[in-house]
C-alpha positions as protocol buffer text, in pm:
chain_id: "A"
residue {
  index: 1
  type: PHE
  ca { x: 983 y: 1417 z: 1581 }
}
residue {
  index: 2
  type: SER
  ca { x: 1189 y: 1341 z: 1885 }
}
residue {
  index: 3
  type: MET
  ca { x: 1554 y: 1298 z: 1792 }
}
residue {
  index: 4
  type: SER
  ca { x: 1620 y: 1166 z: 2142 }
}
residue {
  index: 5
  type: ASP
  ca { x: 1366 y: 885 z: 2088 }
}
residue {
  index: 6
  type: PHE
  ca { x: 1535 y: 795 z: 1760 }
}
residue {
  index: 7
  type: LEU
  ca { x: 1881 y: 801 z: 1920 }
}
residue {
  index: 8
  type: SER
  ca { x: 1761 y: 588 z: 2210 }
}
residue {
  index: 9
  type: PHE
  ca { x: 1622 y: 331 z: 1964 }
}
residue {
  index: 10
  type: ALA
  ca { x: 1936 y: 336 z: 1748 }
}
residue {
  index: 11
  type: ARG
  ca { x: 2179 y: 312 z: 2038 }
}
residue {
  index: 12
  type: GLY
  ca { x: 1976 y: 25 z: 2178 }
}
residue {
  index: 13
  type: LYS
  ca { x: 2016 y: -161 z: 1849 }
}
residue {
  index: 14
  type: GLY
  ca { x: 2383 y: -67 z: 1814 }
}
residue {
  index: 15
  type: LYS
  ca { x: 2355 y: -87 z: 1435 }
}
residue {
  index: 16
  type: LEU
  ca { x: 2290 y: 142 z: 1142 }
}
residue {
  index: 17
  type: SER
  ca { x: 1944 y: 287 z: 1197 }
}
residue {
  index: 18
  type: VAL
  ca { x: 1725 y: 498 z: 972 }
}
residue {
  index: 19
  type: ALA
  ca { x: 1448 y: 738 z: 1075 }
}
residue {
  index: 20
  type: LEU
  ca { x: 1135 y: 654 z: 875 }
}
residue {
  index: 21
  type: PHE
  ca { x: 803 y: 826 z: 813 }
}
residue {
  index: 22
  type: ASP
  ca { x: 491 y: 661 z: 669 }
}
residue {
  index: 23
  type: VAL
  ca { x: 382 y: 879 z: 376 }
}
residue {
  index: 24
  type: LYS
  ca { x: 72 y: 656 z: 352 }
}
residue {
  index: 25
  type: GLU
  ca { x: 27 y: 686 z: -26 }
}
residue {
  index: 26
  type: LYS
  ca { x: 200 y: 464 z: -284 }
}
residue {
  index: 27
  type: GLU
  ca { x: 205 y: 748 z: -538 }
}
residue {
  index: 28
  type: LEU
  ca { x: 385 y: 974 z: -292 }
}
residue {
  index: 29
  type: ALA
  ca { x: 619 y: 689 z: -192 }
}
residue {
  index: 30
  type: LYS
  ca { x: 759 y: 684 z: -547 }
}
residue {
  index: 31
  type: ARG
  ca { x: 947 y: 1007 z: -467 }
}
residue {
  index: 32
  type: TYR
  ca { x: 1149 y: 866 z: -176 }
}
residue {
  index: 33
  type: GLY
  ca { x: 1383 y: 593 z: -65 }
}
residue {
  index: 34
  type: ILE
  ca { x: 1137 y: 331 z: 60 }
}
residue {
  index: 35
  type: VAL
  ca { x: 1213 y: 85 z: 337 }
}
residue {
  index: 36
  type: SER
  ca { x: 1059 y: -249 z: 431 }
}
residue {
  index: 37
  type: ILE
  ca { x: 1097 y: -360 z: 791 }
}
residue {
  index: 38
  type: GLY
  ca { x: 1038 y: -683 z: 978 }
}
residue {
  index: 39
  type: GLU
  ca { x: 1048 y: -786 z: 1341 }
}
residue {
  index: 40
  type: GLU
  ca { x: 1190 y: -533 z: 1585 }
}
residue {
  index: 41
  type: GLY
  ca { x: 1228 y: -284 z: 1301 }
}
residue {
  index: 42
  type: ARG
  ca { x: 1494 y: -479 z: 1114 }
}
residue {
  index: 43
  type: ILE
  ca { x: 1530 y: -346 z: 760 }
}
residue {
  index: 44
  type: THR
  ca { x: 1446 y: -618 z: 509 }
}
residue {
  index: 45
  type: GLY
  ca { x: 1450 y: -409 z: 193 }
}
residue {
  index: 46
  type: PHE
  ca { x: 1533 y: -68 z: 50 }
}
residue {
  index: 47
  type: GLN
  ca { x: 1416 y: 79 z: -281 }
}
residue {
  index: 48
  type: GLU
  ca { x: 1543 y: 414 z: -411 }
}
residue {
  index: 49
  type: LYS
  ca { x: 1251 y: 607 z: -566 }
}
residue {
  index: 50
  type: PRO
  ca { x: 1073 y: 291 z: -686 }
}
residue {
  index: 51
  type: ALA
  ca { x: 816 y: 283 z: -966 }
}
residue {
  index: 52
  type: ASP
  ca { x: 622 y: 24 z: -762 }
}
residue {
  index: 53
  type: PRO
  ca { x: 695 y: 80 z: -390 }
}
residue {
  index: 54
  type: GLN
  ca { x: 670 y: -224 z: -161 }
}
residue {
  index: 55
  type: THR
  ca { x: 573 y: -5 z: 136 }
}
residue {
  index: 56
  type: THR
  ca { x: 504 y: 360 z: 214 }
}
residue {
  index: 57
  type: LEU
  ca { x: 779 y: 390 z: 477 }
}
residue {
  index: 58
  type: ALA
  ca { x: 1002 y: 672 z: 353 }
}
residue {
  index: 59
  type: SER
  ca { x: 1358 y: 728 z: 462 }
}
residue {
  index: 60
  type: THR
  ca { x: 1389 y: 1079 z: 603 }
}
residue {
  index: 61
  type: GLY
  ca { x: 1761 y: 1095 z: 532 }
}
residue {
  index: 62
  type: ILE
  ca { x: 1839 y: 1080 z: 902 }
}
residue {
  index: 63
  type: TYR
  ca { x: 2081 y: 800 z: 987 }
}
residue {
  index: 64
  type: TYR
  ca { x: 2261 y: 668 z: 1292 }
}
residue {
  index: 65
  type: LEU
  ca { x: 2586 y: 486 z: 1229 }
}
residue {
  index: 66
  type: PRO
  ca { x: 2775 y: 368 z: 1538 }
}
residue {
  index: 67
  type: GLY
  ca { x: 3144 y: 456 z: 1548 }
}
residue {
  index: 68
  type: GLU
  ca { x: 3260 y: 98 z: 1509 }
}
residue {
  index: 69
  type: ASP
  ca { x: 3070 y: 80 z: 1179 }
}
residue {
  index: 70
  type: LEU
  ca { x: 3224 y: 388 z: 1017 }
}
residue {
  index: 71
  type: GLU
  ca { x: 3463 y: 162 z: 826 }
}
residue {
  index: 72
  type: LYS
  ca { x: 3160 y: 39 z: 629 }
}
residue {
  index: 73
  type: VAL
  ca { x: 3145 y: 378 z: 456 }
}
residue {
  index: 74
  type: GLY
  ca { x: 3499 y: 328 z: 323 }
}
residue {
  index: 75
  type: GLU
  ca { x: 3416 y: -28 z: 216 }
}
residue {
  index: 76
  type: TYR
  ca { x: 3112 y: 97 z: 28 }
}
residue {
  index: 77
  type: LEU
  ca { x: 3305 y: 374 z: -147 }
}
residue {
  index: 78
  type: LYS
  ca { x: 3557 y: 116 z: -273 }
}
residue {
  index: 79
  type: THR
  ca { x: 3281 y: -89 z: -440 }
}
residue {
  index: 80
  type: GLY
  ca { x: 3236 y: 167 z: -716 }
}
residue {
  index: 81
  type: LEU
  ca { x: 2861 y: 176 z: -655 }
}
residue {
  index: 82
  type: THR
  ca { x: 2682 y: 509 z: -687 }
}
residue {
  index: 83
  type: LYS
  ca { x: 2768 y: 766 z: -424 }
}
residue {
  index: 84
  type: ASP
  ca { x: 2499 y: 1025 z: -496 }
}
residue {
  index: 85
  type: ALA
  ca { x: 2213 y: 886 z: -282 }
}
residue {
  index: 86
  type: PRO
  ca { x: 2268 y: 779 z: 81 }
}
residue {
  index: 87
  type: GLY
  ca { x: 1993 y: 520 z: 40 }
}
residue {
  index: 88
  type: ASN
  ca { x: 2222 y: 317 z: -184 }
}
residue {
  index: 89
  type: PHE
  ca { x: 2465 y: 286 z: 108 }
}
residue {
  index: 90
  type: VAL
  ca { x: 2177 y: 174 z: 333 }
}
residue {
  index: 91
  type: ARG
  ca { x: 2070 y: -89 z: 79 }
}
residue {
  index: 92
  type: TRP
  ca { x: 2429 y: -215 z: 51 }
}
residue {
  index: 93
  type: VAL
  ca { x: 2465 y: -239 z: 430 }
}
residue {
  index: 94
  type: THR
  ca { x: 2135 y: -425 z: 470 }
}
residue {
  index: 95
  type: GLU
  ca { x: 2243 y: -686 z: 216 }
}
residue {
  index: 96
  type: LYS
  ca { x: 2539 y: -777 z: 438 }
}
residue {
  index: 97
  type: HIS
  ca { x: 2457 y: -666 z: 793 }
}
residue {
  index: 98
  type: GLU
  ca { x: 2169 y: -590 z: 1026 }
}
residue {
  index: 99
  type: ALA
  ca { x: 2018 y: -242 z: 1008 }
}
residue {
  index: 100
  type: PHE
  ca { x: 1704 y: -103 z: 1166 }
}
residue {
  index: 101
  type: GLY
  ca { x: 1427 y: 142 z: 1089 }
}
residue {
  index: 102
  type: TYR
  ca { x: 1259 y: 364 z: 1344 }
}
residue {
  index: 103
  type: VAL
  ca { x: 909 y: 474 z: 1238 }
}
residue {
  index: 104
  type: PHE
  ca { x: 797 y: 797 z: 1394 }
}
residue {
  index: 105
  type: THR
  ca { x: 445 y: 935 z: 1385 }
}
residue {
  index: 106
  type: GLU
  ca { x: 501 y: 1305 z: 1442 }
}
residue {
  index: 107
  type: GLY
  ca { x: 497 y: 1538 z: 1143 }
}
residue {
  index: 108
  type: TRP
  ca { x: 781 y: 1544 z: 892 }
}
residue {
  index: 109
  type: TYR
  ca { x: 856 y: 1786 z: 613 }
}
residue {
  index: 110
  type: ASP
  ca { x: 1060 y: 1696 z: 308 }
}
residue {
  index: 111
  type: ILE
  ca { x: 1250 y: 2022 z: 274 }
}
residue {
  index: 112
  type: GLY
  ca { x: 1382 y: 1904 z: -63 }
}
residue {
  index: 113
  type: ASP
  ca { x: 1027 y: 1955 z: -193 }
}
residue {
  index: 114
  type: LYS
  ca { x: 935 y: 2323 z: -244 }
}
residue {
  index: 115
  type: ARG
  ca { x: 571 y: 2288 z: -133 }
}
residue {
  index: 116
  type: SER
  ca { x: 667 y: 2092 z: 175 }
}
residue {
  index: 117
  type: LEU
  ca { x: 936 y: 2348 z: 261 }
}
residue {
  index: 118
  type: GLU
  ca { x: 686 y: 2634 z: 227 }
}
residue {
  index: 119
  type: LYS
  ca { x: 437 y: 2447 z: 447 }
}
residue {
  index: 120
  type: ALA
  ca { x: 704 y: 2390 z: 711 }
}
residue {
  index: 121
  type: ASP
  ca { x: 805 y: 2756 z: 696 }
}
residue {
  index: 122
  type: ILE
  ca { x: 447 y: 2874 z: 750 }
}
residue {
  index: 123
  type: GLU
  ca { x: 384 y: 2628 z: 1032 }
}
residue {
  index: 124
  type: TYR
  ca { x: 702 y: 2718 z: 1218 }
}
residue {
  index: 125
  type: ARG
  ca { x: 643 y: 3093 z: 1177 }
}
residue {
  index: 126
  type: GLU
  ca { x: 296 y: 3051 z: 1328 }
}
residue {
  index: 127
  type: ARG
  ca { x: 415 y: 2846 z: 1624 }
}
residue {
  index: 128
  type: GLU
  ca { x: 431 y: 3004 z: 1962 }
}
residue {
  index: 129
  type: LEU
  ca { x: 780 y: 3000 z: 2102 }
}
């Protein structure tokens, strides 16, 4: 997907923004951090690997955090909440502040999944440069 489109969206919002991809299937959505969005892409909910996903919009693990919001990372770390999944930080931010999701339609590969990584490898090897 176009990183420049995502950055343009995120900079326009001036808030934490998350790149999202619609995995389309609820069963597949159970493997990801799942985001609900409202008007103008505002994040209204975040579930980390839910048993019953509210949507199929998966967080790709690509985030934009404007410089003036970097202090939120320190605030979050002081809460004692889990630090092992970035989605937990996103959920915490959205409970207190505005954050936005950018849904892209181009292909996405979850390189944390072996099959998806192999598929991406094959596709990129076959691409003409």
